N, C-alpha and C positions, 0 to 999 in steps of 0.2 A: 839522315836527311836533314835533321834537325840543324844540326851543327852549320851545315852550308847555308841554310837560311837565315841563320843567326848572325853569319859572316855577311852576307848579301844585306843582310839590314844595317849593320854596322858600317860596311862600304857607303853604303847609300846615305845614312846620316852624314858621314864626311863630308860629302859632296853637297848636299843639301845645306849643311849649315856652314862649314869652313870655307866653300869656295867663295862666296858673297865677302865674308870676312876680309878674303885675302885680296880682295879689291879696294880696300880701304886705303892702303897707299898709295896707288895709282891715283886712285882718286882725289887723295888730300894734295897730289902734285899738282892735279887740274884744277884744283880749287885755287893754289896759289898763282896759277898762269893767267887764270880767266876773268877772276874778279867773284865779288860777292853772291851776285843773284844767280849765275848758273853754279855757283860753290853749294847754293841753300838748293837748288833744285838737284843736283848731283847728290847729296846728303839723302833728299828727300826718298829719291828712286833707290838706292842704296837700302835705306830701312824698309822701303816698303818690299824691296825683293828676299831681304832676311826675313820679314814677319811674315809673308806668304811662306817660305820655306818652312817656318815652324807651325804654321797652321796648316798647312796640307802633305807636312810629312809624313805623319801617322797614319792618315787616310789614305793614299797612295800607296803605302807601304803595306796597308794590311788588304788594298784590292788584291795586290800583285803577291799578296801570300809569304811577304818578308818579313813581317813582324814577328819575333821569337814567341808571343802570346797568342799569335793568331791559329794554331791548331786546335 
């Protein structure tokens, strides 16, 4: 069962970290289309999503029992 939990934790990490990162290219294209002020707003929003993902990733994983060291 430990291997399953470890696999789920790694899957959760991929979603929490790399999915917001995958949004960088579409947001960059949007920045070129709309101008500097909306570009700054979009950049700060994306940065906030990534920071929140890093901060709460381990807490949520521990609560769900998905962290490898939670046993």
